[in-house]
C-alpha positions in Angstrom: 0.0 0.0 0.0 1.3 3.5 -0.9 2.6 5.7 1.9 0.5 8.8 2.6 2.4 12.0 1.9 1.0 15.5 2.7 1.8 17.9 -0.1 -0.5 20.6 1.1 -1.5 23.2 -1.5 1.2 21.8 -3.9 -1.1 18.9 -4.6 -3.0 21.3 -6.9 0.0 21.6 -9.3 -1.0 18.6 -11.5 -4.5 20.0 -12.0 -3.1 23.4 -13.1 -0.7 21.6 -15.5 -3.5 19.6 -17.1 -5.8 22.6 -17.6 -3.1 24.9 -18.9 -1.5 22.3 -21.2 -4.9 21.3 -22.7 -6.1 24.8 -23.3 -2.8 25.9 -24.9 -2.2 22.8 -27.1 -5.8 21.6 -27.6 -4.5 18.1 -26.8 -6.5 16.1 -24.3 -4.8 12.7 -23.7 -1.4 14.3 -23.7 -2.5 16.8 -21.0 -4.0 14.0 -18.9 -0.9 11.9 -19.3 1.4 14.8 -18.4 -0.7 15.6 -15.3 -0.6 12.0 -14.1 3.2 12.0 -14.7 3.6 15.2 -12.7 1.7 13.6 -9.8 3.9 10.5 -9.8 7.1 12.6 -10.0 5.9 14.5 -7.0 5.2 11.3 -5.1 8.0 9.0 -6.3 10.5 11.6 -7.4 13.2 10.1 -9.7 11.7 6.6 -9.4 8.4 7.7 -11.1 8.9 5.9 -14.4 8.1 2.3 -13.4 5.0 3.3 -11.3 3.8 5.3 -14.4 4.1 2.2 -16.6 2.4 0.1 -13.9 -0.4 2.7 -13.6 -1.1 2.4 -17.4 -1.4 -1.3 -17.1 -3.5 -1.3 -13.9 -5.9 1.2 -15.3 -6.5 -0.9 -18.5 -6.9 -4.1 -16.4 -9.0 -2.6 -13.6 -11.3 -0.7 -16.0 -11.7 -3.4 -18.6 -15.5 -3.5 -18.0 -15.9 0.1 -19.2 -13.7 -0.6 -22.3 -15.8 -3.7 -23.2 -18.9 -1.6 -22.7 -17.6 1.1 -25.1 -16.7 -1.5 -27.7 -20.2 -3.1 -27.5 -21.7 0.4 -27.6 -19.7 1.1 -30.8 -21.0 -2.2 -32.3 -24.5 -1.4 -31.3 -24.5 2.1 -32.9 -22.9 0.9 -36.1 -25.6 -1.8 -36.4 -28.3 0.8 -35.9 -26.8 2.9 -38.6 -26.1 0.1 -41.1 -29.7 -1.3 -40.6 -30.9 2.2 -41.5 -33.0 2.1 -38.3 -31.7 5.5 -37.3 -32.8 6.9 -40.7 -36.2 5.3 -40.3 -36.6 6.8 -36.9 -35.4 10.2 -38.1 -37.8 10.1 -41.1 -40.6 9.4 -38.6 -39.6 12.4 -36.4 -39.1 14.7 -39.4 -42.8 14.9 -39.9 -42.9 17.1 -36.8 -39.3 18.1 -36.3 -39.2 20.1 -39.5 -37.0 22.9 -38.2 -33.8 23.4 -36.2 -35.6 24.4 -33.0 -38.1 21.5 -33.2 -35.3 19.0 -33.9 -33.3 20.2 -30.9 -36.4 20.0 -28.7 -37.2 16.5 -30.0 -33.7 15.4 -29.2 -33.9 16.9 -25.8 -37.2 15.0 -25.1 -35.6 11.7 -26.3 -32.6 12.4 -24.1 -35.0 12.6 -21.1 -36.8 9.4 -22.1 -33.5 7.4 -22.3 -32.6 8.0 -18.7 -31.1 4.7 -17.5 -27.5 5.5 -18.1 -25.6 8.6 -19.4 -23.6 6.5 -21.9 -26.7 4.8 -23.3 -28.4 8.2 -23.4 -25.7 9.9 -25.4 -25.2 7.2 -27.9 -28.9 6.5 -28.5 -29.8 10.1 -29.0 -26.9 10.8 -31.2 -27.6 7.7 -33.4 -31.3 8.7 -33.7 -31.0 12.5 -34.2 -27.6 13.6 -35.6 -28.5 13.3 -39.2 -31.7 15.1 -38.7 -29.9 17.8 -36.8 -27.4 18.1 -39.6 -30.2 18.4 -42.1 -31.4 21.5 -40.3 -27.9 23.1 -40.2 -27.4 22.8 -36.4 -23.8 23.3 -35.3 -22.3 20.0 -34.1 -21.2 21.9 -31.0 -24.8 22.6 -30.1 -25.8 19.0 -30.7 -22.9 17.8 -28.5 -24.0 20.3 -25.7 -27.5 18.8 -25.9 -26.2 15.3 -25.7 -24.1 16.0 -22.7 -26.8 18.0 -20.9 -29.3 15.2 -21.1 -26.6 12.7 -19.9 -25.6 12.9 -16.3 -27.9 15.8 -15.4 -31.0 13.7 -16.4 -29.7 10.4 -15.1 -29.3 11.8 -11.5 -32.9 13.0 -11.5 -34.4 9.6 -12.3 -34.2 7.1 -9.4 -34.1 4.1 -11.9 -30.7 5.1 -13.3 -27.2 3.7 -12.7 -26.3 7.0 -11.0 -29.2 6.6 -8.5 -28.2 3.1 -7.6 -24.6 4.2 -6.9 -25.4 7.3 -4.8 -28.1 5.5 -2.9 -25.6 2.9 -1.8 -23.2 5.6 -0.7 -25.9 7.4 1.2 -27.1 4.1 2.8 -23.7 3.5 4.3 -23.5 6.9 5.9 -27.1 6.9 7.2 -26.5 3.5 8.8 -23.2 4.5 10.3 -24.8 7.6 11.9 -27.9 5.6 13.0 -30.2 8.0 11.1 -33.4 6.3 10.2 -35.8 9.2 9.7 -35.3 9.3 5.9 -35.7 5.5 5.3 -33.2 3.5 3.3 -30.6 4.9 0.9 -32.8 5.0 -2.1 -35.6 6.7 -0.2 -33.2 9.3 0.9 -31.9 9.7 -2.6 -35.4 10.2 -4.0 -36.2 12.7 -1.3 -33.0 14.7 -2.2 -33.9 14.9 -6.0 -35.7 18.3 -5.6 -32.5 19.7 -4.2 -30.3 18.7 -7.1 -30.5 22.3 -8.3 -27.6 22.2 -10.9 -29.0 19.2 -12.6 -32.5 20.7 -12.9 -31.1 24.0 -14.3 -28.7 22.3 -16.7 -31.5 20.2 -18.2 -33.9 23.1 -18.5 -31.1 25.3 -20.0 -31.0 23.2 -23.2 -34.5 24.0 -24.5 -34.0 27.6 -23.4 -30.9 27.9 -25.6 -32.6 25.9 -28.4 -35.6 28.1 -28.8 -33.8 31.3 -28.1 -34.9 32.2 -24.5 -31.3 31.9 -23.5 -29.1 33.7 -26.0 -26.1 32.1 -27.8 -23.0 33.3 -26.0 -19.2 32.9 -26.3 -17.9 30.1 -28.5 -21.4 28.7 -29.1 -22.4 32.0 -30.7 -19.4 31.8 -33.0 -20.3 28.2 -33.9 -23.8 29.4 -35.1 -22.2 32.3 -36.9 -19.8 29.9 -38.7 -22.8 27.8 -39.9 -24.7 30.8 -41.1 -21.7 32.3 -42.9 -20.0 29.1 -44.3 -22.6 26.3 -44.0 -19.9 24.2 -42.2 -21.4 22.3 -39.3 -18.1 21.8 -37.4 -14.8 23.7 -37.0 -11.6 23.1 -38.9 -10.1 21.4 -35.9 -12.9 18.8 -36.1 -12.4 18.0 -39.8 -10.3 14.9 -38.9 -13.3 13.4 -37.2 -15.5 13.7 -40.3 -13.3 12.5 -43.1 -14.4 8.9 -43.1 -18.1 9.9 -42.9 -17.8 12.2 -45.9 -16.1 9.5 -47.9 -18.6 6.8 -47.3 -21.2 6.0 -50.0 -24.4 4.1 -49.2 -24.9 1.4 -51.8 -27.4 -0.5 -49.7 -30.9 -1.2 -51.0 -32.3 -1.7 -47.6 -35.3 0.5 -46.9 -35.2 2.6 -43.7 -37.6 1.1 -41.1 -38.2 2.6 -37.7 -38.6 -0.8 -36.1 -34.9 -1.5 -36.7 -34.2 1.3 -34.3 -37.1 1.1 -31.8 -37.0 -2.6 -31.1 -33.3 -2.7 -30.1 -33.8 0.5 -28.0 -36.7 -1.1 -26.1 -34.7 -4.3 -25.6 -31.6 -2.6 -24.2 -33.8 -0.5 -21.8 -35.7 -3.6 -20.5 -32.5 -5.5 -20.2 -30.9 -2.7 -18.2 -33.9 -2.6 -15.8 -33.6 -6.4 -15.3 -29.8 -6.9 -15.2 -28.6 -3.5 -14.0 -25.5 -4.3 -16.1 -24.7 -2.4 -19.2 -22.5 -5.1 -20.8 -25.0 -7.9 -20.2 -27.8 -5.6 -21.6 -25.8 -4.8 -24.7 -25.0 -8.5 -25.3 -28.7 -9.4 -25.1 -29.6 -6.6 -27.4 -26.9 -7.5 -30.0 -28.3 -11.1 -30.0 -31.8 -9.7 -30.7 -30.4 -7.5 -33.5 -28.7 -10.5 -35.0 -32.1 -12.4 -35.1 -33.8 -9.3 -36.5 -31.4 -8.3 -39.2 -29.9 -11.5 -40.6 -33.1 -13.5 -41.4 -34.8 -10.4 -42.9 -31.8 -9.7 -45.0 -31.3 -6.2 -43.6 -27.6 -7.2 -43.7 -25.5 -10.2 -44.4 -23.7 -12.2 -41.7 -20.5 -10.8 -43.0 -21.7 -7.2 -42.7 -23.0 -7.9 -39.2 -19.5 -9.2 -38.1 -17.7 -6.4 -39.8 -19.6 -3.9 -37.7 -17.8 -5.0 -34.6 -14.3 -3.8 -35.5 -15.8 -0.7 -37.0 -17.6 0.0 -33.8 -14.4 -0.5 -31.8 -12.5 1.8 -34.1 -15.2 4.5 -33.7 -14.8 4.2 -29.9 -11.0 4.0 -29.8 -10.4 7.8 -29.3 -12.8 7.7 -26.3 -11.1 4.7 -24.8 -7.6 6.3 -25.1 -8.8 9.5 -23.4 -10.4 7.5 -20.7 -7.1 5.8 -19.9 -5.7 9.2 -19.3 -8.7 10.2 -17.2 -8.4 7.2 -15.0 -4.7 7.8 -14.6 -5.3 11.3 -13.4 -7.9 10.1 -11.0 -5.6 7.5 -9.5 -2.5 9.8 -9.4 -4.4 12.6 -7.7 -5.8 10.2 -5.1 -2.1 9.2 -4.5 -1.1 12.7 -3.7 -4.3 13.2 -1.7 -5.6 16.1 -3.7 -9.4 15.4 -3.2 -8.9 14.9 0.5 -6.9 18.2 0.8 -9.6 20.2 -0.9 -12.4 18.7 1.2 -10.5 19.1 4.4 -9.6 22.7 3.5 -13.3 23.5 3.1 -14.4 21.9 6.4 -13.6 24.9 8.7 -15.9 27.1 6.7 -18.9 24.6 6.9 -21.6 26.0 9.1 -25.0 24.4 8.9 -26.2 27.2 6.7 -23.2 27.2 4.3 -22.6 23.5 4.1 -24.9 22.8 1.2 -23.4 25.5 -1.0 -19.8 24.6 0.0 -20.6 20.9 -0.6 -21.8 21.7 -4.1 -18.8 23.9 -4.9 -16.2 21.5 -3.5 -17.6 18.4 -5.2 -18.2 20.3 -8.5 -14.6 21.6 -8.6 -13.1 18.3 -7.7 -15.2 16.4 -10.2 -14.3 19.0 -12.8 -10.5 18.8 -12.2 -10.2 15.1 -11.8 -12.9 14.1 -14.4 -14.2 11.6 -11.8 -17.9 12.1 -11.0 -18.1 8.8 -9.1 -14.6 8.6 -7.5 -14.8 12.0 -5.9 -18.1 11.4 -4.1 -16.8 8.1 -2.8 -14.2 10.3 -1.0 -16.4 13.2 -0.1 -19.5 11.5 1.1 -17.8 9.9 4.2 -16.6 13.4 5.2 -19.5 15.7 4.2 -22.5 13.6 5.3 -21.3 13.1 8.9 -20.5 16.8 8.9 -24.2 17.4 7.9 -25.5 15.3 10.7 -23.1 16.9 13.3 -23.7 20.5 12.2 -27.5 20.2 12.0 -27.6 20.9 8.3 -30.4 19.4 6.3 -28.9 16.0 5.2 -31.1 15.7 2.1 -30.1 19.2 1.0 -26.4 18.2 1.4 -26.9 14.9 -0.4 -28.7 16.7 -3.3 -25.8 19.3 -3.5 -23.2 16.5 -3.5 -24.9 14.6 -6.4 -25.5 17.8 -8.3 -21.8 18.8 -7.9 -20.8 15.4 -9.3 -23.1 15.9 -12.3 -21.5 19.2 -13.0 -18.1 17.5 -13.2 -19.5 14.9 -15.6 -21.2 17.5 -17.6 -18.5 20.3 -17.7 -15.1 18.7 -17.4 -13.5 18.5 -20.9 -12.0 15.1 -20.3 -14.9 13.5 -18.3 -16.1 10.3 -19.9 -19.6 11.7 -20.7 -18.0 14.9 -22.3 -15.6 12.8 -24.4 -18.4 10.5 -25.5 -20.7 13.4 -26.4 -17.9 14.8 -28.5 -17.2 11.5 -30.2 -20.9 10.9 -30.9 -21.1 14.3 -32.5 -17.8 13.8 -34.5 -16.1 16.9 -33.1 -13.1 17.7 -31.0 -13.9 17.3 -27.3 -12.3 20.7 -26.6 -14.6 22.3 -29.2 -17.5 20.7 -27.3 -16.2 21.6 -23.8 -15.4 25.2 -24.6 -18.8 25.9 -26.3 -20.8 24.4 -23.4 -18.8 25.7 -20.4 -20.4 29.2 -20.3 -23.9 27.5 -19.9 -22.5 25.1 -17.3 -21.0 27.9 -15.3 -24.2 29.9 -15.5 -26.1 26.9 -14.2 -23.6 26.3 -11.5 -23.7 29.9 -10.3 -27.5 29.8 -10.2 -27.4 26.5 -8.3 -24.9 28.0 -5.8 -27.2 30.9 -5.0 -30.1 28.4 -4.5 -28.0 26.3 -2.1 -27.1 29.5 -0.1 -30.8 30.4 0.1 -31.9 26.9 0.9 -29.2 26.5 3.6 -30.7 29.4 5.6 -34.3 28.6 4.9 -34.5 24.8 5.2 
């Protein structure tokens, strides 16, 4: 077991390095790798190289489930596209979604419907709506912002999601340890805290506000809309590399687009998720159903079905590479005790009235810097929830602030898994996506902070 070393405020150096390097170079994985290396240099000094190599290996082996899930996701999406199920679904929606605003609103509604998991949400909505969005000249940055905003922010608000299960389990442990039974079990407490997840509510509602013009286009997003209006180009020059293959592909298939080739697999994967609560198992079941649907009906040949697997893995490879860097940063920052330092530094300022707002700010910042919207709460919950019980703060309000802060990290961090996946699904650079959505995320976070300040004194 690694020895604990107190670096004090210097534990923030790797985070500064990551953000500065990424913003200057526009390179994500390289920034993450460098940040992890700086953390290991701080901890191991000149003996950092072997631990760095071991960390790469351990991350890949420990997180193999997520990489398998992404590979199967890629397979699933390619099959939906090759079967023309996505076109059939888009054609059906186009009867109503006959403008840019209506298409964005329809995509937003679909993002709320597919609430079980943020990964499933992002890939399903992108597969169904991207071509229709392109048809109405929507900047890919806006589409990616929509995907990301209906990912984690929606999933935390629905108690049937993977997020709810995870956070309910964390809450259960702390309520049991404190002997608090007034709020029922962990899931009951989680459900009761949903109204207090202010950031998630605001972030979800911000999307239709931006789409229909209630909230103006600002910053880089405004420039993206201006680019489309002036040049007709849906993505920036830096995202050209992600769209070369798509522009070169020619559809020679004579298969007619049918909505059932999209709807049936979607229903199957949702039902399988509800039953198994396991994404990999759900995708395997769904892929088997798709095989039985597509091969006998000659939607595609056996060879075409099999060829979709390597293509799907290839499509997901950029996401997987960035996630390796993200997990390295998470583990290396835990090694130098950065999350613990930030939480402990905030504790002296935590009165009962200020605790909800401070909880939200601390967890949001940590999740943003580390890209870990599940790892950070695992560290913060055992510190902040007992503090809520001891100080007399409303524990449901604190729990809601904690979950909302984590959803900010998943939503806003430019190398969080959901952000990277939304960028990949939209075929744009993840920095193009992150920089265009960050003003809206910051506005939502500021509004949430004000609400937590008010609620801390009122509730």
